[in-house]
C-alpha positions in Angstrom: -61.4 7.3 1.6 -60.9 9.3 4.1 -64.2 11.6 5.6 -65.9 14.2 7.2 -67.8 11.8 9.9 -70.9 14.0 11.3 -69.8 12.7 14.9 -66.8 14.5 14.7 -68.7 17.7 13.3 -71.2 17.5 16.3 -68.0 16.6 19.3 -66.8 19.5 17.7 -69.8 21.8 18.0 -70.2 20.5 21.3 -67.3 20.3 22.6 -67.7 24.4 20.5 -70.4 25.6 23.2 -69.6 24.0 26.2 -66.4 27.0 25.8 -69.1 29.3 24.6 -70.9 28.2 28.1 -68.0 28.4 30.1 -67.0 31.6 29.5 -70.6 33.1 29.6 -71.2 31.5 32.8 -67.5 33.1 34.1 -68.0 36.4 32.8 -71.6 36.7 34.0 -69.6 35.6 37.6 -66.9 38.2 37.4 -69.8 40.9 36.9 -71.5 39.4 39.5 -68.0 39.2 41.7 -67.2 42.9 40.8 -71.1 44.6 41.8 -70.5 42.5 45.3 -67.1 44.3 45.6 -67.7 47.6 44.8 -70.6 46.4 48.0 -68.0 45.3 50.0 -65.8 48.6 50.3 -69.0 50.3 49.9 -71.4 49.7 52.7 -68.3 47.3 54.3 -70.2 44.3 53.3 -68.8 40.1 53.6 -65.7 40.1 51.3 -67.3 37.2 49.1 -65.3 34.8 48.6 -67.0 32.3 46.9 -67.8 34.3 43.9 -63.9 35.2 44.0 -63.1 31.3 43.9 -65.6 30.3 40.8 -64.4 33.2 38.6 -60.6 32.6 39.6 -62.1 28.8 38.4 -63.8 30.0 35.4 -60.4 32.2 34.8 -58.2 29.5 35.2 -60.2 26.9 32.9 -60.5 29.8 29.5 -57.1 30.6 30.4 -55.8 26.9 30.4 -57.7 25.7 27.2 -57.0 28.7 25.2 -53.2 28.1 26.2 -53.5 24.6 25.2 -55.2 24.6 21.7 -52.4 27.3 20.9 -49.8 25.5 21.8 -50.4 21.8 21.4 -52.3 21.5 18.6 -52.2 18.4 17.6 -53.4 16.1 14.3 -55.8 13.8 16.2 -58.9 15.6 14.7 -58.2 16.6 11.4 -60.9 14.5 8.8 -61.5 15.5 5.8 -61.4 14.7 2.0 -59.2 13.3 -0.3 -57.0 14.9 -2.5 -53.9 13.9 -4.8 -52.4 10.9 -3.9 -50.9 8.1 -3.8 -47.3 9.2 -3.9 -45.7 6.1 -2.9 -41.2 6.7 -2.2 -38.9 5.3 -4.5 -38.9 2.1 -2.9 -42.2 1.7 -1.4 -41.5 2.1 2.1 -44.0 5.5 2.0 -46.8 6.3 0.7 -48.2 10.0 0.4 -51.2 11.2 0.5 -53.0 14.3 0.2 -56.7 15.6 1.9 -58.7 18.8 2.4 -61.3 20.4 4.5 -63.6 24.0 4.3 -63.1 26.2 7.2 -65.3 29.6 7.7 -68.2 29.6 5.8 -68.4 31.5 2.8 -65.5 33.7 3.6 -63.1 31.1 4.7 -60.4 29.3 3.0 -59.5 25.2 3.1 -56.9 23.2 5.2 -54.4 21.1 3.4 -52.2 18.6 4.6 -50.4 16.0 3.6 -50.0 12.5 5.9 -47.7 9.6 5.1 -48.6 5.9 5.6 -45.2 3.5 7.0 -45.5 0.2 5.1 -42.7 -0.9 8.2 -45.9 -0.6 11.1 -48.6 0.7 9.3 -48.3 4.3 10.9 -49.7 6.8 9.9 -48.0 10.4 10.3 -49.0 14.1 9.6 -45.7 15.9 7.8 -48.3 18.8 6.2 -51.1 21.5 7.7 -51.3 24.6 5.9 -53.6 26.3 3.7 -54.5 25.1 0.2 -53.5 27.0 -3.3 -54.1 26.1 -6.3 -51.3 24.9 -7.2 -51.2 21.7 -5.5 -48.2 18.9 -5.9 -46.1 15.4 -4.6 -42.7 14.4 -4.9 -40.3 12.4 -3.4 -36.6 13.9 -4.3 -35.1 10.3 -2.5 -36.1 8.0 0.0 -36.9 10.1 3.0 -37.1 13.9 1.2 -40.9 14.0 -0.1 -41.1 18.1 -1.8 -44.8 19.2 -1.5 -44.9 21.6 -3.6 -48.7 24.7 -2.7 -48.3 28.0 -3.8 -50.8 30.2 -5.7 -48.9 31.7 -9.3 -48.6 35.4 -9.6 -48.9 35.7 -5.8 -44.7 34.7 -4.6 -46.5 35.4 -0.6 -48.7 32.5 -0.9 -46.2 30.0 -1.9 -46.3 27.6 1.3 -43.2 24.8 -1.0 -42.0 22.8 1.8 -39.1 20.3 1.4 -39.6 17.3 4.2 -36.9 14.6 5.6 -40.2 12.5 6.6 -39.0 10.5 9.1 -37.7 13.8 10.9 -39.5 17.0 10.5 -43.2 18.2 10.1 -44.2 21.5 8.8 -47.6 23.2 10.8 -48.5 26.0 8.8 -49.3 29.4 11.6 -49.2 27.1 14.7 -47.6 29.3 17.2 -45.6 25.7 18.4 -43.9 24.9 14.7 -43.0 28.5 14.1 -40.9 28.3 18.3 -39.2 25.6 17.4 -38.5 26.6 13.4 -37.1 30.1 15.0 -39.9 32.3 13.2 -41.7 34.0 16.3 
């Protein structure tokens, strides 16, 4: 059974705190640079090269982190509670298990993902990630095709059901990489 680890949560909060501090320092250095630049133009003081370099480095680091998180999401840090499964494929080559994790507190929602265990080499691969709905189930259509039902009855626009070839496909709802790969940008 998979559970939320306290260490993973602490690391995520430390990462968020570090990103916030880096952003704050970059903004402060940027303001100081703008002030010194203004003084440079008005009073003909020396150009603030060190502040320019520090501001550009900070902006570069923040931009790199934002781009990485937006376009190169990996499923490595998914930690949550067991939800449904195991659902074995017809020949027991694969096993599907679903997990969930709450996000955003009272106003948030629930993320849901499906992991496939390959019994040949005990490799685990995340093939589905989306917001959760109340009607969820998994069913193997054949040896390699898993049908995932994830919808909200009465709300057709919330249907996130999908049929996946677990050897070749993944479904990551809402991620820019997934939308670009599947021509939905």
